[in-house]
N, C-alpha and C positions, 0 to 999 in steps of 0.2 A: 355905259362906263367903261371905257377903256383900261387895259391892264399891261403892265410890261411883265407878267409871269409867263415864261414861255408854257410852262405844264398849263395853266390855265388856257391860254391860245390856242392849246392843240389839244384839248381834252378830247375832244372827237377825232383825233386822229391817232390811233395806235402806232402805227407804224412810225409817226414822227417821235412819239414817248418814247419808243424801243430805240429808236437810233439814240436818241440823247442819252438814255440811261446806259448804252453799250458804252458811246463815245466819252463820255465825263458821269460814272457813278456818285463821284463825291459832289460835284455842281447839282445833279439833279436831286440829292438828297435835300442841300439846301433848298433849292427852288421847290419841292414837295412840301417841306415844313410851312413855305407862306403858302402854298397853294391851299394846304389841308386846312390850315387856319380859317381859310376865305369862305371853303367850299368843303365843309365836312361830310356833307348829305350827300354827295355825289356817288352813285355805284362804282364808277372807273376808279376814282380814287380811292375807295373804300379796298378795291381790289389790289391797288398799288402799296395802299399802306400794310396790308397782310405780308405784300411780297416784300416790302424792306423791313419791316419791323415784327415778322414773325417770330414766335418763341417755340420751338419745338420740345412741348414739355417729356415726350416720349427719349427724345434724344436725349433733353437733360438728365432723367432720369437713369437712360444706360451708361452714359457718363459717370454717375454717382456708384450705378452698380459694379462697372469697369474699376473704379478707384476701390470701393470695398473689396471687391473680389482680389484686387492686388496685395492688401494688407494682409487677406487670409491665406493666400498664395505663400505670400513669405512667409508669415509664421509655420505653416503646414513643411514649406521645404526646409527651413531651420531644424524644426522637429524631426523632420524624416532623416536630415544627414547626422543630426546628433544620433538618433535611435540606430542607425545603421552602423555607426561606429562603435555601439556599444555592444550590440550582437556582434559584430565581427570579431570584439576583444575575447567574449566567451566562446564563440566558435574557434577561434585560435587557441584556447585554452581545452577544447575540447570539452568542452562542460557542456554544451548544446549542439544540437544537428546543424548542420549549415542550411537546410531548408529553411532555419528559422529566416533567413536574411529576407526571405519574400514578404515579411512583415515590415522590414524599415521601410519598403517601397511603397507596398499594394494598399494599406489600410490608408495611408495618407494622400494618396491620389483618389481613393473612394470617399475620404471624407470633405474633400473639395468638392467631388461629384454633387454629393449630398446636400453640400451648401448651396452650391449653384442651381440645383434642380429642386431643393424643398418639398420632398416627397412626403407621403403622410406619416404620421407617428411608427404607425406599424410596421412599414416599410424599414424605418431607419432602425429601430429596435430588432428587426428581423437579421439584416444584414448585420448590424453591430454584434449580435449573439452571436451569430456563424462565424463572425471572424475570432471572437473570443473563445467559442469552443473548439475551433480548429488549433488555435495556439496553444490551449491546455492540451489538447490531445496530442499533438505532436512530441510535448515535452513531456508526456506521460511515456511514450515511448521508450523502450529501451535504447541504448546507444549503440546497436549491435549492428554488423554487416550482414542481416540477413537479407534475402532476396526480397520477403514481403514488406520489410522496414522501408527497404530501399524504394520500393518502388511506390509505397504511400508516400514518401517524402518528393519522389519524381512526378507524381500526380497532384500534390498540395497546390504548387502553384498555378495549374489550370482552374484547379477548382477555385481558387482564390480570383482568376481572371474571371471566370464566370460571374463572383459577387460583384467584382468592378464593374461588369457590364451591368447588374442590377442597379450598381450606385448611379450610373452614368442615365439609365433610362428613367430612373425615379418611379414615377407614377404610371409610366406609359412604357412598364417592362412587357406588357404583353404585345406590343405595336410592333410588327414587322419592318417599319422604316426606322424606328428608332433603333434595333438589332443591326440593320445595317447600317447605319449612323454610326453606332459604336465600332463597326469593322472597320468602316473608313477611317474613323479617328486613330485606330491601331497602324494603319497603313502610315497615317500622315503622322504618328507620334513616331514611329521610326525612322522617318524619313528628317523630321526636325531634330529630333534627340541626337540622331548620330551626326548631323551638321554641326550642334552645338558639343559634341563631345571631341571631335575633330578638332574644333577651337580651343577647346580643354586641355587638349592633348599638346597644341603646339604653345599654349601658354605655359604648361608645366615644363614643359622640354626647355624652350628659354628660362624659366625661373630657377630650374636646379642648373643649368648653363652659368648662369650669370653667379650663382654660388660658388659654382667650382671654381670660377676665376679667383674667386676671393680664399680658394683652399678650404671652402667649406662643403663636405657632401651631405647635403640635405635630402637626397633622393630619397630613402626608406622613410623617415618622417613626412614628408610632403605626400607620399603615395598612401601612405597608412592613414593620414589625416585629411588633407584638403581632398586628395583625388577623389578618396571614397567618400567624403561627406558631400563634395560636388555631383559625383555620380547619382546620389540619391535625390538631392535637392533639385536636380535638373528634370527629374522625372517628373515632380511638380509644378516645375515650371514652363515645361512644355505642354503640358495639360491644359495650364492657365493660356497660354498663346493660342492653342488652337480651339479651344472654347471659344476664346474671346475674337474668334475669325481671323484668325493671320493669313495674309494672302500667298504666304510664300510655299505653304505644303498644299494648299487647294488647288495652285498652278502645276506645281511640280507633280505631285503626287499620280494624277491620271496619266502623265506622259513617262513616267519611270514604269508603271503598271504595262502600258501600250508597249513600250521597248522591251522590257524584262522576258513576258511573255513568250515573244517569237525565239527570242535567243535561248531562253529555257529549254525551248521545245526542241530545238536545233540541238544543243548539247546533251539532251536524254536521249535523242534518237542514236547520235553517236557513241552515247554510252553504253546503251543497250546493245547496240552490234558489237560494241567491243565486249561487253559479258559473254555474247554467245561465242565469238574468234575465241576468247581466253581459256573458255570452258569453266568459269565461275559457277558454282553451285550451289545456291541458295539453299535447298534441301538438307546439305551436307556441312555446311561453312556456317557457321553460329554468327560470327561477326559479320560476315557479308549480308547474313538476313538481316541482322540488324541496321545496316546501313542501307539496304534496300527498302526497309520502313523510315528512317530516313528522310530518303529521297521522295518518297511518297507524300510524307507530311509537308517538305517545302513545295512540292508541285498542288497539293490540295490548298497549301495557302496562297500562293502566287495567283492560283486560278480563282480562287473565291476572290480577291483583292482587284483582280484584273476584271472580273465580271460586275462588283460594286462599284469599280470607277469608271463602268463603259456604261451605263445606262442614261446617257444625259439626253437622248433621241431613241425612236424605235427605228433608226435605218441598221439595215445589217450589213456590217463590212469586214475588212479582213480580220480584225482584232476577234469577232466573234468566232469566227472559223479556226482562229487560232486557238482560242480558248475550249471551243469542241474539242479538238485535237488532243489538247493537255488534258480535258478531262477522260477521253478514249486511255490516254497513254497511264494516267493514273489508275485507271481501272485494270489495265493490264498488267501494272507493276504490283496492283492491289491481290489480284488474282494469282500472281505467283508466290505472292507472301504469305497469302492465307493459306495455298497448298502446301506450304514450305513448312508452315507451323500446325497445321493438321497431320503432318507427317510425320513431324518431330513430337507430337501428343503421344504417338504410337510408342515413344520410350519411356512415357510416364509424364504424368501430369506436375508440372512446379509453377510456383505465383508468376515466373516472367513469362512461360509460353501462355497461360489462361490470360495473363493483362495483355499480350501481344495479340491474341487471339480476338480478343472481346473489341480493342480498338480498330483491329483491320476489319470486322465484322461491321462496324459502325460507321467507318469513314466507307467501306462499300457499299452499304444502304444507302448512305450520302451522296455517294460518286453515280450512283444508279437513277436516283430523284433527279439530281443535278442535270443528268445527261439527257433524260427523257425530255423533262422541260425544255432544255436547250435546243434537241432537235424538233420538238413541236414550234419554239421559237423560229427557228431557220426555216422551218417549212410555212412560215405564215400565218400558223391556224392559231397564234397567241402573241400577245403583247409580253414583256420583258417580266411582267410581274410573278409568273411563275416561277422563274429561275429566282428571284429573290426570294420568294416564299420558301424555296427548298433549302437555300440557304441559312435563312433567316430563321425559320421554324426549328431548326435543327440543332441549333448551338444550345439549346437547355440538355439535350440527349447527352452532348460529349460533356457537359458540366455534371450531370447524375452521373455517368461513368468514372469521371475522375472523384467524386466523392465516394463511390462505391468502392474503387481501388483503395483511397487516401484512408478512410474509415475501417472497412471491413477486411480487407486484406492480412492485416497484420493480426486480426481475431481468427480469422480464418485457416491462416498458413502459419499456426505458431510453431 
């Protein structure tokens, strides 16, 4: 018995079926409905049926998750904005320490991470407890400009950053890959946040100018409320966008790392030559020593981010050698800084000197570990995993040191 249905006529000709589908998908679907009603026991038609009418339960579930996450993100962003404004009000009245501003941002991002990762209850309770203990301890400290208290306040954000990392990792807090993912998140966060902040500044300038034309100066009110609120809320929004796989930062971040690393290397070489020529001495100049340590932290951060962004394959390239040179340069800077700090300790032990000494020792050990791993990698003796291990495994050490300075220094150096 003959049939006018094109699909049934060509059921044994896959090429013709594919050609018709690509030429006119709508007509193909109409023909297919008729063919399926006549011959739904055909394996070929069954394959086409799944292709045309397939419902991806996972994709639907992901869409629902993204939708739910959006509302959670929105609520946390609003709460973060309100909270930062309240904290700033009390900071301006000198009722609380400026370090409290960290609690207007970091805990709300952490809450979003905890919602997103759904870790075990003991992990959630531990992280939330540490946040509560931190804010209580900070506000029990006297509002004095003593070195130990200032150091405690300066190290608190680093400790909270480690807690944020625990929230990001959830149940996988021991995973090296998860720690590296957290480092990558920070790089992408900085890029995306800066992009949105620039847009916000343009909007703020436009708004203020429009009201100036009307003879109204709203700059102070606008910055105290809208800008401050937006700056805090954007931190939660940026986290949401990155976790939901926005493509912008994932495409830009590796290129920025690869471009910025050689520029930083060239800049620092010129800078160190200028230091020698001008006769600047970090052993005697305290401010210069502090700036030297600031350079060290920048070099370490850029190097680590460059390394974590460069592990898409195992081929050695120019970026690897630039990173290797940056690590050597960072070790050189740290060696000078350590020598200067030890020299200054001969004049007496102070909280500042102990804090800087401890931080530089930790960085020095970490750099040696990374350098030795990188050397073996460049010699083709290992893959890149030891480098990643040296970076990720050391993160909790920085967190422990930050916790020690934050909580112990005010007690030790009364």
